[in-house]
N, C-alpha and C positions, 0 to 999 in steps of 0.2 A: 649196897652202896647206892645212895640216892643220885638222881640226875643233877648235874651242875649246870648253871646258867652260863651263857657265853661270857658274861662279865666275870664270873668266878674263874673260868678257864683262863681268861686274859690276865687276871691278876690273882695269883694263888697265895694262900697262906701256907708257909713252909716252915717246918722245924728241921734244923740242921744238926745232925749228930756227928760231932767231930770238929776240930779246929786246926787240922794239920794243913799241909800244902794243897792237897786237892780240895778239901773243904773250904779253905780260904779263897781260892780262885773261883770255885763254883759259887760260893756264897756271894762274892762280889758281882759275878756275872748275873746271877738271878736278881740281886738287888737293883743293879743297873737296868735290868729289863722291866722293872716295875713291880716285881713280886714282893710280898711282905714276908721277910724272914722274921718270924715272931719269936723264935728262941734259938739259941746256940748252946749246945751241951759239949763240955769237955771234961776230962778227968780232973783237970786243974782249973780253978776259977780264973787264974791269970790268962790262960790260953783262951778260955771262953770269952772273957771280957775284951781281949785284943781283937778278936774277930767280930764280936757283937757290936763293938763301937763302929766298925767299918760298914756294917749292914743294918744299923739301927734296930738291933734285936735285944732281947732280954737274955743275959748270960746266966748259965747255971752249971754247977758240977754235981747236981743231984737229979737223977732220972725221975724221981718222984715229983720234982718241981716242974717238969715239962708239961706243956698243954696236953690234954687228952684228945683233942680234935685238931685237925689241920687238913688242908687239901693233900699234902704229901709230907711224909717223914723221910728225909734223905740221910742214909747212914753212910758216912764217909770216914771210916776208921780202918786201922790195920787189919789185915786178913786174920791175924792170930787171935784177935779178940772179938771178931764179928759174931761167931757162933754163940759165944757165951753172953754177948750183949743183947742179941736179938730177943730172947725170951723176956728179959727185963724191960725192954722197950715196948714190946707188943702187949704186955700184960695190962689189961684194962683198956687197951686200944685195938682190940681184935678186929674191929670193923673199919679201921683206918688203912690208908695206902702207905706202904713202905717200899722204898727202893734202896738197894745198896749200890756202891760205886766201884766195886772191886772187879778188876779185869779177869782174875783167875778163879773167882768163887762162883759156884753155880747159883742160879735163882732158887734152887730147891732148899737152900739154907733157911728159908722162911717157912717152909712147909710145916703145918701143924701149929703154927703160932699166930697166924693172921690169914684172913681170907683174900686180901688184895695186896699183891706184892709184885716186885719186878726188879730189873737191873737198869741203872742209868750210868753208863760207863763212858766218860769223856777220855779218849785216848790221847794223852799228852803227858809230857814230863813237866811237873809243876814245881815252882819255888815261891815261897811267900813273898820274897823281895822283888820278884819280877812279874809285872802285869802282862797277861797274855791277851791276845785277840781271840776271844772265845768263838767268834762268828765263823772261824775257819777250822775249828777243832772238830773232827769227826766224833760223833757221840752215838754209842751203840745201846739200843734199848731192847728190853724183853719184858713180858708181863704175864701174869697168871690168868688174865681174863681180858676180854675185849675192851671193857670200859677203862681198866687200868692201863692198857696199852695206848688207848686214845689219850689219856691224861699224860702219859710219858711222852707221846708225840708232841702234844701241845706245849709241855714244859720245855722239851729239848728244842723245838722249833722257835721258841721265844729267845733263845740265846745263841743258836748256831744254825748255819745254813746246811750243815751236813749231818743228817740223821739217818741211821740204818737200824733195821730190825735184825737181830742176830741171836741165835740160840746159845745156850750155855756151852754146849759141846763145841760149836765153832768159835766161840769167844776164847776158849782155852788156847786155840792155835793162834788167834789174833794176838793175844797177850804174849805168847811165846815169841811170835814174830817181832813184837815190839821190844822184847828183851834183847834180841839180836841187833835190831836197828838202832836202839837207843842206849841201853845199859852197857852192853858189851862194847859198843863204839866209844862211849864215854870213858870206859875203863882203859881203852887203848889211848885215849887222850891223856889219861893220868899216867900211863906208862911212858908215853912220849915226854910228858912234863918232867918225869923223874930222870930220864936220860939227859934231857937238856940241862936240868939243874945240876947234875953231876959235873957237867962241863961248862958251867957258868953261862948258860945261854937262856934267854927269856922265852917263855912259852908262846908269847904273842907273835914270834916269828912264824909260827905254824898257822896263824889265823887265816891269812889269805889262801893257803892251801886247803884248809878245812872248809872255808866258805865256797871255794870253787868246786871241791869234791861234792859238797852237799847240793850245790846248784845244778851240777851235771845230772843228778838223778831226777830232777824236775823235767829234764828234756830227753833222757834216754834210760834204758834199763840199767840197773846196777852192774849186771854182767858186762854190758857193752862199755861202761865207764871205767872198768878196772884197768889199772896201769901198774907199772913197777916190775921188778926183776922176777917176781914169782909167776907172773903170767906166762912168760917164756921159759921159766925155770933157769935163769942165768946162774949156774952153779958157782961160778967164781965169786960173784957178788954175794950170793946167799951164804956160802961157806965163810966168807970173810966177815959178813955181818953177824953170823952166828957165833964166831970166835970172839967178837967184841962183847958178847953177852956171857962169856964163860964164867964170870964171877956172879952172874945172876941166873942160876940154872932154871928157875921157874919161867922167867921171861924168855930165856933161850928156847926152852921146850915149846912155849906158846908160839914164838916166832917161827920155829921149824914146822910145827903142825899147821899153822895158818898158811905159810908159804906153800906147803905141799897140797893143801886143800884148794887154794886158789889155782894152782897149776892143774890139778886134777879136773876141776870144773872147766877151766879154759880148754883143755884137751877135748872134753866131751862136746864142746861147741864147734870144734874144727871140722 
């Protein structure tokens, strides 16, 4: 891989593979930072066009139509299709730089298909409809060689103030932690909404409580911010609330297990 001038590093030519939630937000951020998104690939031309229009790129649903050269090819697709897609993308582009954006997939998925590769993982929950401030999103990078790592740093630092080098092994635990902090918490919001709806109450009555709970962990450890009957294991309240879920056995089981685990961890800290 040849040396890049400072001007090239400042403004890179990027091919974006994928047009989903992460690809859409990352593509917008890179475009706003002044990089050239030269092409957007998606399985459907409609999805490719929707994102391409936002980042002034050429849309395509054919891998064969993608450029053969660019400063970076960023693969932002579902984990399930990543391994099968990589050999198709790298064929004829073996000397190009490829990054995937998956939190739970190792960098090694590129091995044997290209010489310069890595991971570019922005840790955030994305929606196409909601614009995010990319400058505060922690982005975790890893690369096969020093020059590719330097490129990853330059690319990441152009859109965020928080860039971390992290191995594939450690990133697995980072992603697992994110599942607990985001996906499981959001599922609890959904369960709360279901209970409220059953009793003709709007979910937005929970928003001040949710906001305050989230704000607390900016200022104290999550363990220290924990409140509620489970901390002190108030059996009267817990048993009463558990009975209210008798017709929802899966939620009842989850309620009881979470309550017990909260109390067990609280006892350890006493």
